[in-house]
DRENDO-1510 file (C-alpha; in Angstrom, 1 decimal, always signed):
<recs>
REC; n; res; u; v; w
REC; 1; MET; -17.3; -16.7; -15.2 .
REC; 2; CYS; -15.4; -18.5; -12.8 .
REC; 3; ILE; -13.3; -17.2; -9.6 .
REC; 4; ALA; -9.9; -17.7; -11.2 .
REC; 5; GLU; -11.2; -15.5; -14.6 .
REC; 6; TYR; -12.3; -12.8; -11.7 .
REC; 7; SER; -9.3; -12.8; -10.4 .
REC; 8; ARG; -7.3; -12.5; -13.4 .
REC; 9; VAL; -9.0; -9.3; -14.4 .
REC; 10; ILE; -9.1; -7.9; -10.9 .
REC; 11; TYR; -5.4; -8.7; -10.5 .
REC; 12; GLN; -4.1; -6.9; -13.8 .
REC; 13; ASN; -6.3; -3.5; -12.5 .
REC; 14; LEU; -4.2; -3.8; -9.1 .
REC; 15; ALA; -2.3; -0.6; -9.7 .
REC; 16; ASP; +1.0; -1.5; -7.2 .
REC; 17; SER; +2.8; -4.4; -5.7 .
REC; 18; GLN; +1.3; -3.8; -1.7 .
REC; 19; SER; -2.2; -4.1; -3.6 .
REC; 20; ARG; -1.1; -7.5; -5.0 .
REC; 21; MET; +0.4; -9.0; -2.1 .
REC; 22; ILE; -2.7; -7.8; +0.1 .
REC; 23; TYR; -5.2; -8.8; -2.7 .
REC; 24; ALA; -2.9; -13.0; -2.9 .
REC; 25; ASP; -3.2; -13.0; +0.7 .
REC; 26; ARG; -6.5; -12.4; +1.2 .
REC; 27; LEU; -8.3; -14.9; -1.8 .
REC; 28; SER; -6.1; -17.3; -0.2 .
REC; 29; TYR; -7.5; -17.0; +3.1 .
REC; 30; SER; -11.1; -16.9; +1.6 .
REC; 31; LEU; -10.6; -19.9; -0.3 .
REC; 32; THR; -8.4; -21.7; +2.2 .
REC; 33; GLY; -9.8; -20.3; +5.5 .
REC; 34; ASP; -5.8; -20.5; +6.8 .
REC; 35; ARG; -5.2; -18.0; +9.0 .
REC; 36; CYS; -1.6; -18.1; +8.1 .
REC; 37; PHE; -2.3; -15.4; +4.8 .
REC; 38; ILE; -3.3; -13.3; +7.1 .
REC; 39; GLU; -0.8; -13.4; +9.3 .
REC; 40; ASP; +1.6; -12.6; +6.6 .
REC; 41; MET; -0.4; -9.8; +5.1 .
REC; 42; VAL; -0.4; -7.8; +8.3 .
REC; 43; ASP; +3.3; -9.2; +8.8 .
REC; 44; ARG; +4.1; -6.8; +5.5 .
REC; 45; THR; +1.9; -4.1; +5.9 .
REC; 46; LEU; +1.2; -2.8; +10.0 .
REC; 47; ARG; +4.0; -5.0; +11.5 .
REC; 48; GLN; +6.9; -3.8; +9.2 .
REC; 49; ASN; +5.5; +0.0; +9.1 .
REC; 50; PRO; +8.5; +2.2; +10.0 .
REC; 51; LEU; +6.2; +4.2; +13.0 .
REC; 52; TRP; +5.0; +0.4; +14.2 .
REC; 53; THR; +8.6; -0.8; +14.1 .
REC; 54; SER; +10.5; +2.0; +15.8 .
REC; 55; PHE; +8.2; +2.1; +18.8 .
REC; 56; CYS; +8.2; -1.7; +19.5 .
REC; 57; GLU; +12.2; -0.9; +19.7 .
REC; 58; ALA; +11.8; +1.8; +22.3 .
REC; 59; MET; +9.6; -0.1; +24.3 .
REC; 60; GLU; +12.2; -2.9; +24.1 .
REC; 61; ARG; +15.0; -0.4; +25.3 .
REC; 62; GLU; +12.5; +0.5; +28.1 .
REC; 63; ALA; +11.8; -2.8; +29.0 .
REC; 64; GLU; +15.3; -3.1; +29.5 .
REC; 65; LYS; +15.6; -0.8; +32.4 .
REC; 66; ASN; +12.2; -1.2; +34.6 .
REC; 67; ARG; +9.4; -3.4; +34.6 .
REC; 68; MET; +6.5; -2.6; +32.1 .
REC; 69; MET; +2.8; -2.3; +32.3 .
REC; 70; ILE; -0.1; -2.0; +30.0 .
REC; 71; PHE; -2.3; +0.4; +31.0 .
REC; 72; GLY; -6.2; -0.6; +29.6 .
REC; 73; ALA; -7.2; -4.2; +29.9 .
REC; 74; GLY; -10.0; -3.4; +26.6 .
REC; 75; ILE; -9.9; -4.3; +23.3 .
REC; 76; TRP; -6.6; -2.0; +22.3 .
REC; 77; GLY; -5.1; -3.7; +25.6 .
REC; 78; ASN; -5.2; -7.0; +24.1 .
REC; 79; ILE; -4.2; -5.9; +20.8 .
REC; 80; LEU; -0.9; -4.6; +22.4 .
REC; 81; TYR; -0.5; -7.4; +24.2 .
REC; 82; ARG; -0.8; -9.8; +21.5 .
REC; 83; GLU; +1.6; -7.6; +19.2 .
REC; 84; THR; +4.4; -7.6; +21.8 .
REC; 85; GLU; +4.0; -10.7; +24.1 .
REC; 86; LYS; +6.9; -12.3; +22.3 .
REC; 87; ARG; +9.0; -9.0; +22.7 .
REC; 88; ILE; +8.2; -7.3; +25.9 .
REC; 89; LEU; +8.0; -9.0; +29.7 .
REC; 90; TRP; +4.8; -7.4; +31.0 .
REC; 91; GLU; +4.5; -7.5; +34.3 .
REC; 92; ALA; +0.7; -7.0; +34.7 .
REC; 93; ALA; -2.0; -4.8; +33.2 .
REC; 94; VAL; -3.6; -2.1; +34.9 .
REC; 95; ASP; -7.3; -1.2; +34.8 .
REC; 96; SER; -9.8; +1.5; +36.3 .
REC; 97; ASN; -12.4; -0.7; +35.8 .
REC; 98; PRO; -10.6; -4.5; +36.3 .
REC; 99; GLN; -14.0; -6.6; +36.9 .
REC; 100; ASN; -14.3; -9.6; +34.4 .
REC; 101; LYS; -11.5; -8.1; +32.4 .
REC; 102; SER; -8.4; -10.2; +31.1 .
REC; 103; VAL; -5.2; -9.4; +28.9 .
REC; 104; GLY; -3.3; -12.9; +27.9 .
REC; 105; GLN; -2.3; -14.5; +31.1 .
REC; 106; LEU; -1.3; -11.1; +32.8 .
REC; 107; GLU; -2.7; -10.1; +36.3 .
REC; 108; ILE; -5.2; -7.5; +36.5 .
REC; 109; VAL; -4.4; -4.8; +39.0 .
REC; 110; ALA; -7.4; -2.2; +39.9 .
REC; 111; PHE; -5.8; +1.2; +39.0 .
REC; 112; ASP; -5.8; +2.2; +42.8 .
REC; 113; ARG; -4.2; -0.4; +43.9 .
REC; 114; PHE; -1.2; +0.4; +41.2 .
REC; 115; VAL; -1.1; +3.4; +42.4 .
REC; 116; GLU; -0.5; +2.6; +45.8 .
REC; 117; ASN; +2.0; +0.4; +45.4 .
REC; 118; TYR; +3.7; +2.3; +42.5 .
REC; 119; ALA; +7.5; +0.7; +41.9 .
REC; 120; GLY; +8.7; +2.9; +39.1 .
REC; 121; GLU; +7.2; +1.0; +36.5 .
REC; 122; THR; +7.0; +2.0; +32.9 .
REC; 123; VAL; +3.2; +2.4; +32.3 .
REC; 124; VAL; +2.0; +2.2; +28.4 .
REC; 125; LEU; -0.9; +3.7; +27.3 .
REC; 126; SER; -3.0; +1.2; +24.7 .
REC; 127; SER; -6.2; +3.1; +24.3 .
REC; 128; TYR; -6.3; +6.1; +22.3 .
REC; 129; LYS; -9.8; +7.0; +22.2 .
REC; 130; ASN; -9.3; +7.4; +26.4 .
REC; 131; GLY; -5.6; +8.1; +25.9 .
REC; 132; ARG; -6.4; +11.6; +27.5 .
REC; 133; GLU; -8.2; +10.4; +30.4 .
REC; 134; MET; -5.8; +7.5; +31.1 .
REC; 135; TYR; -2.9; +10.5; +31.1 .
REC; 136; ARG; -4.3; +12.8; +33.2 .
REC; 137; GLN; -5.3; +9.9; +35.9 .
REC; 138; ILE; -1.5; +8.5; +35.7 .
REC; 139; ARG; +0.0; +12.3; +36.1 .
REC; 140; GLU; -2.2; +13.3; +39.4 .
REC; 141; ALA; -1.2; +10.2; +40.6 .
REC; 142; GLY; +2.4; +11.3; +40.5 .
REC; 143; ILE; +4.0; +8.9; +37.6 .
REC; 144; PRO; +6.2; +11.2; +35.3 .
REC; 145; ASP; +6.5; +11.3; +31.7 .
REC; 146; ASP; +9.7; +9.4; +31.3 .
REC; 147; ARG; +8.1; +6.7; +33.0 .
REC; 148; ILE; +4.9; +7.2; +30.6 .
REC; 149; MET; +4.9; +5.8; +26.5 .
REC; 150; ASP; +1.5; +6.3; +24.7 .
REC; 151; ALA; +1.3; +3.3; +22.2 .
REC; 152; GLY; -2.6; +3.6; +21.4 .
REC; 153; SER; -1.9; +7.0; +19.6 .
REC; 154; VAL; +0.6; +4.8; +17.3 .
REC; 155; ILE; -2.1; +2.4; +16.9 .
REC; 156; ASN; -4.3; +5.3; +16.1 .
REC; 157; GLU; -1.9; +6.5; +13.7 .
REC; 158; LEU; -1.9; +2.8; +11.9 .
REC; 159; THR; -5.3; +2.0; +11.6 .
REC; 160; GLU; -8.4; +4.4; +12.4 .
REC; 161; LYS; -6.5; +8.1; +11.7 .
REC; 162; ALA; -5.3; +6.5; +8.2 .
REC; 163; ILE; -8.1; +4.7; +7.1 .
REC; 164; TYR; -10.2; +5.9; +4.1 .
REC; 165; PHE; -8.2; +8.8; +3.8 .
REC; 166; ASP; -4.1; +8.0; +3.3 .
REC; 167; LEU; -3.8; +7.0; -0.4 .
REC; 168; GLU; -2.1; +9.1; -2.3 .
REC; 169; GLN; -4.1; +8.5; -5.5 .
REC; 170; CYS; -7.4; +9.2; -3.3 .
REC; 171; ARG; -6.0; +12.7; -2.5 .
REC; 172; ALA; -8.5; +15.6; -2.5 .
REC; 173; GLN; -9.0; +18.1; -5.7 .
REC; 174; ARG; -10.0; +21.2; -6.3 .
REC; 175; GLY; -13.7; +21.8; -6.3 .
REC; 176; GLN; -16.8; +20.6; -3.9 .
REC; 177; LYS; -16.3; +17.4; -2.4 .
REC; 178; ILE; -19.8; +15.1; -2.0 .
REC; 179; PHE; -18.9; +12.6; +0.7 .
REC; 180; ILE; -21.1; +9.1; +1.3 .
REC; 181; ASP; -20.2; +8.1; +4.5 .
REC; 182; ALA; -21.8; +4.8; +4.7 .
REC; 183; GLY; -21.9; +3.0; +8.2 .
REC; 184; GLY; -21.4; +6.1; +9.9 .
REC; 185; PHE; -21.3; +4.6; +13.8 .
REC; 186; ASP; -19.3; +7.1; +15.6 .
REC; 187; GLY; -19.2; +10.2; +13.5 .
REC; 188; LEU; -15.3; +10.3; +13.1 .
REC; 189; THR; -14.6; +9.3; +9.5 .
REC; 190; THR; -16.5; +12.3; +8.2 .
REC; 191; ALA; -14.5; +14.1; +10.9 .
REC; 192; GLN; -11.5; +13.0; +9.1 .
REC; 193; PHE; -12.9; +13.7; +5.7 .
REC; 194; MET; -13.3; +17.0; +6.9 .
REC; 195; LYS; -9.7; +17.1; +7.5 .
REC; 196; TRP; -8.9; +15.5; +4.5 .
REC; 197; CYS; -10.7; +17.9; +2.1 .
REC; 198; ASP; -9.8; +21.0; +4.3 .
REC; 199; GLY; -13.1; +21.5; +5.3 .
REC; 200; LYS; -14.4; +22.5; +1.5 .
REC; 201; GLY; -17.1; +19.1; +1.5 .
REC; 202; TYR; -20.3; +17.8; +2.6 .
REC; 203; SER; -21.2; +14.6; +3.9 .
REC; 204; TYR; -24.1; +12.4; +3.8 .
REC; 205; ILE; -23.5; +10.1; +7.1 .
REC; 206; PHE; -26.1; +6.8; +6.6 .
REC; 207; GLU; -26.6; +5.3; +10.0 .
REC; 208; PRO; -29.9; +3.6; +10.7 .
REC; 209; ASP; -28.8; +2.8; +14.4 .
REC; 210; GLU; -30.3; +5.6; +17.0 .
REC; 211; ARG; -28.0; +5.1; +19.3 .
REC; 212; ASN; -24.5; +5.3; +16.5 .
REC; 213; ARG; -26.5; +8.4; +15.6 .
REC; 214; LEU; -26.3; +9.9; +19.1 .
REC; 215; LEU; -22.5; +9.8; +18.9 .
REC; 216; ILE; -22.4; +11.2; +15.4 .
REC; 217; ARG; -24.1; +14.7; +16.9 .
REC; 218; LYS; -22.0; +14.0; +19.9 .
REC; 219; ASN; -18.6; +13.9; +18.3 .
REC; 220; LEU; -19.3; +16.3; +15.2 .
REC; 221; LYS; -21.0; +19.2; +17.3 .
REC; 222; HIS; -18.6; +21.7; +15.8 .
REC; 223; ILE; -18.8; +20.1; +12.0 .
REC; 224; PRO; -21.6; +22.2; +10.6 .
REC; 225; ASN; -21.3; +20.5; +6.6 .
REC; 226; TYR; -23.2; +17.0; +7.2 .
REC; 227; LYS; -26.4; +15.5; +7.0 .
REC; 228; ILE; -27.3; +12.4; +8.9 .
REC; 229; VAL; -29.8; +10.0; +7.0 .
REC; 230; PRO; -31.3; +7.3; +9.3 .
REC; 231; LYS; -31.7; +5.0; +6.8 .
REC; 232; ALA; -29.4; +1.6; +5.1 .
REC; 233; LEU; -27.9; +1.9; +1.8 .
REC; 234; TRP; -29.6; -1.2; -0.4 .
REC; 235; SER; -30.0; -1.9; -3.7 .
REC; 236; GLY; -33.3; +0.1; -3.4 .
REC; 237; THR; -36.2; +1.0; -1.7 .
REC; 238; ALA; -36.8; -2.0; +0.9 .
REC; 239; ARG; -38.0; -2.6; +4.3 .
REC; 240; LEU; -35.1; -4.3; +6.4 .
REC; 241; VAL; -34.3; -5.6; +9.7 .
REC; 242; LEU; -31.7; -3.9; +11.4 .
REC; 243; ASN; -29.5; -5.7; +14.1 .
REC; 244; ALA; -28.9; -2.9; +16.4 .
REC; 245; LYS; -25.6; -2.8; +18.6 .
REC; 246; GLY; -25.2; +0.8; +19.1 .
REC; 247; SER; -22.0; +0.0; +17.5 .
REC; 248; PHE; -19.5; -0.2; +14.8 .
REC; 249; ALA; -21.0; -3.6; +14.1 .
REC; 250; SER; -24.9; -2.8; +13.7 .
REC; 251; SER; -26.2; -4.6; +10.7 .
REC; 252; VAL; -29.1; -4.8; +8.2 .
REC; 253; SER; -30.6; -7.9; +6.5 .
REC; 254; LYS; -34.0; -8.8; +5.0 .
REC; 255; SER; -36.3; -9.7; +7.2 .
REC; 256; GLY; -36.8; -13.3; +8.0 .
REC; 257; GLU; -32.9; -14.0; +6.2 .
REC; 258; ASN; -29.8; -14.1; +8.4 .
REC; 259; GLN; -31.1; -12.9; +11.8 .
REC; 260; GLU; -28.5; -12.4; +14.1 .
REC; 261; THR; -28.9; -14.2; +17.4 .
REC; 262; ASP; -25.9; -12.8; +19.4 .
REC; 263; LEU; -25.9; -11.4; +22.6 .
REC; 264; GLU; -24.5; -7.8; +21.4 .
REC; 265; VAL; -27.9; -7.3; +19.8 .
REC; 266; VAL; -29.5; -4.9; +21.9 .
REC; 267; SER; -32.7; -5.2; +19.6 .
REC; 268; LYS; -34.3; -5.5; +15.9 .
REC; 269; GLU; -35.9; -2.7; +14.5 .
REC; 270; ALA; -37.4; -2.5; +10.7 .
REC; 271; ILE; -35.9; +0.4; +9.0 .
REC; 272; GLU; -36.3; +1.9; +5.6 .
REC; 273; SER; -33.1; +2.0; +3.2 .
REC; 274; VAL; -32.7; +3.5; -0.1 .
REC; 275; SER; -29.9; +3.3; -3.3 .
REC; 276; VAL; -27.2; +5.8; -3.6 .
REC; 277; ASP; -28.6; +6.4; -7.2 .
REC; 278; ASP; -32.2; +7.3; -5.9 .
REC; 279; PHE; -30.5; +9.3; -3.2 .
REC; 280; ALA; -28.6; +11.1; -5.6 .
REC; 281; ASP; -31.3; +12.2; -7.4 .
REC; 282; PHE; -32.3; +14.8; -4.3 .
REC; 283; ILE; -28.6; +16.3; -3.6 .
REC; 284; CYS; -28.4; +19.7; -5.0 .
REC; 285; GLU; -24.6; +20.5; -3.9 .
REC; 286; GLY; -23.0; +19.1; -7.0 .
REC; 287; ARG; -22.1; +14.9; -7.8 .
REC; 288; ILE; -21.2; +12.3; -5.4 .
REC; 289; THR; -17.4; +12.8; -5.6 .
REC; 290; TYR; -16.1; +9.8; -3.2 .
REC; 291; ILE; -18.3; +6.8; -1.6 .
REC; 292; LYS; -16.9; +5.0; +1.4 .
REC; 293; MET; -18.8; +1.6; +2.8 .
REC; 294; ASP; -18.3; -0.4; +5.6 .
REC; 295; ILE; -21.8; -1.4; +6.3 .
REC; 296; GLU; -21.1; -4.9; +7.7 .
REC; 297; GLY; -21.7; -7.3; +4.4 .
REC; 298; ALA; -24.0; -5.3; +2.8 .
REC; 299; GLU; -21.4; -3.6; +0.5 .
REC; 300; LEU; -22.1; -5.7; -2.5 .
REC; 301; GLU; -25.8; -5.3; -2.0 .
REC; 302; ALA; -25.2; -1.0; -2.2 .
REC; 303; LEU; -23.1; -1.2; -4.7 .
REC; 304; GLN; -25.6; -2.8; -6.8 .
REC; 305; GLY; -27.8; +0.2; -6.1 .
REC; 306; ALA; -24.8; +2.6; -7.7 .
REC; 307; GLU; -24.7; +1.7; -10.6 .
REC; 308; ARG; -26.0; +4.7; -12.3 .
REC; 309; VAL; -23.8; +7.4; -10.3 .
REC; 310; ILE; -20.7; +5.0; -10.9 .
REC; 311; ARG; -21.3; +5.1; -14.3 .
REC; 312; GLU; -21.5; +8.7; -14.5 .
REC; 313; CYS; -20.1; +10.3; -11.6 .
REC; 314; LYS; -17.1; +8.0; -11.8 .
REC; 315; PRO; -16.5; +8.5; -7.5 .
REC; 316; LYS; -13.7; +7.3; -5.7 .
REC; 317; LEU; -14.6; +4.8; -3.9 .
REC; 318; ALA; -13.4; +3.2; -0.5 .
REC; 319; VAL; -15.2; -0.3; +0.0 .
REC; 320; SER; -14.5; -3.0; +2.9 .
REC; 321; ILE; -14.0; -6.0; +1.8 .
REC; 322; TYR; -13.6; -8.3; +4.5 .
REC; 323; HIS; -17.3; -9.1; +6.3 .
REC; 324; LYS; -17.5; -12.0; +3.6 .
REC; 325; LYS; -15.4; -14.8; +2.0 .
REC; 326; GLU; -16.5; -13.7; -1.8 .
REC; 327; ASP; -16.1; -10.2; -1.3 .
REC; 328; ILE; -12.6; -10.0; -2.4 .
REC; 329; TRP; -13.2; -11.2; -5.9 .
REC; 330; GLU; -17.2; -10.3; -6.3 .
REC; 331; ILE; -16.7; -6.4; -5.2 .
REC; 332; PRO; -14.2; -5.4; -7.5 .
REC; 333; HIS; -15.2; -7.5; -10.3 .
REC; 334; LEU; -18.9; -5.9; -10.0 .
REC; 335; ILE; -16.9; -2.3; -9.9 .
REC; 336; LEU; -15.4; -3.0; -13.4 .
REC; 337; THR; -18.3; -3.7; -15.2 .
REC; 338; TYR; -19.9; -0.9; -14.3 .
REC; 339; CYS; -16.8; +0.8; -15.2 .
REC; 340; PRO; -14.0; -0.5; -16.2 .
REC; 341; ASP; -12.1; +3.0; -15.9 .
REC; 342; TYR; -11.0; +2.3; -12.5 .
REC; 343; ARG; -7.5; +1.1; -10.8 .
REC; 344; PHE; -7.4; -0.9; -7.8 .
REC; 345; TYR; -5.7; -0.4; -5.2 .
REC; 346; LEU; -5.7; -2.2; -1.5 .
REC; 347; ARG; -4.8; -1.6; +1.9 .
REC; 348; HIS; -4.9; -3.1; +4.9 .
REC; 349; TYR; -5.6; -1.1; +8.7 .
REC; 350; SER; -6.0; -3.8; +11.4 .
REC; 351; PHE; -3.6; -6.2; +13.1 .
REC; 352; SER; -6.3; -8.8; +12.4 .
REC; 353; GLU; -8.2; -10.3; +9.6 .
REC; 354; TYR; -10.4; -6.8; +9.7 .
REC; 355; ASP; -10.3; -3.5; +8.0 .
REC; 356; THR; -9.0; -4.4; +4.7 .
REC; 357; VAL; -10.2; -1.9; +2.3 .
REC; 358; LEU; -10.6; -1.6; -1.4 .
REC; 359; TYR; -10.0; +1.7; -3.2 .
REC; 360; ALA; -11.2; +2.3; -6.5 .
REC; 361; VAL; -9.7; +5.4; -8.6 .
REC; 362; PRO; -10.5; +6.5; -12.2 .
REC; 363; LEU; -8.4; +7.2; -14.7 .
</recs>
C-alpha cells in the first residue's frame, strides 16, 4: 500500500477537524521538509490558544508602561523570546548563571548585577520547573509582585501539563487503570496520570537510563502506585544499545545500527528489551488500559510488540509521531491493522515540531 492509500484510510479515521488539520500539516512537512507547515500547525494550535493570546496581550500592555526583562536564559527563555520578539521590545535577559548562554540578540545580565541596578523593570519568569526559585529570588531582592509576570506557568499549562491527559475522549473511566509509561524520563507523566485517575491506578514506567530512574524516584517519592521497569520497550526480547543522555532524549538502537555520536551522549550501555505483549503476562492487577509512548523513534518497533494487547484489550493509546518523518502514516496504519475499531485524534504541544501526539481511542 502506498503513502497516499495509507493517508486516505487514516484520514477517514480522524475524529475531528483539529486532528485533520494537524495530520495535513505534519504529512506535508514529512513529504517536503518545508518548515512552513510546522509554523502553520503551531499558529493554529498553541499560538491561537486563548490562554496564550491573552497572556501575550497582557505582556504588551505591560510593555507600554515598563521596560521588560526575561528571567532565565535557558531553553524556556529562548522559547519565550522567539514567540514574542515581534510583539515585545525586550530590554535584556537575566540569569543566575549567565556564562555561555544566549537569548537571541539580547544582552545576558547576571542576576546580582540586575538587582544592584534595578530601575523598575517588569520581570517575566520563563521557566516553570525553576519558577518557584526564580520568584523567591526576585521577591527577596525587593522586586514587587506588580513587576513580576509568570510566562513559565502559561507555557507549561499549554505543553507539559496538558500532554497525554487533556483529551476529553481519553478521560478516565470507572475501574482500575493500568498505565504503561514508555519513556518515563523524570516520572512527571506518571504523576499526571495519578491526578488524571484520582490515584485509582497503577503505572509501569519503562526507563532504561539509570540517571532518569534517579529522577523518577525523587519526583515520585510520595506516590506509591508505580513500578520502574529498567528495560526498553521493543518488538520482543533483545539486547540493545542505550544511548544514555540522562534526559528525555535518551534512546535505544540495535547493536551497530544508527549509533549516536553527538556530544550529549553520556554513555553507551547494553540493555535488555521486552515487548508489551510479553510484559502483560506478568501483570497481576488487571488488563492494560492506557499506553503512552514517547521513546525517541522506537514507537513503531514497540507497537509491533503490542499487537496482542491492542487486539484483545483495546487500551487507549497516546503515541508520539514526530521522531521520524514516516511516523505520521506508519504508526496509525499499524494500529488500524491490529484493530480497526479505533478513532484517532491528533494534538500538538510545543512551539516547534516536537510533541505531536496521536491518540487512539477505541469505539
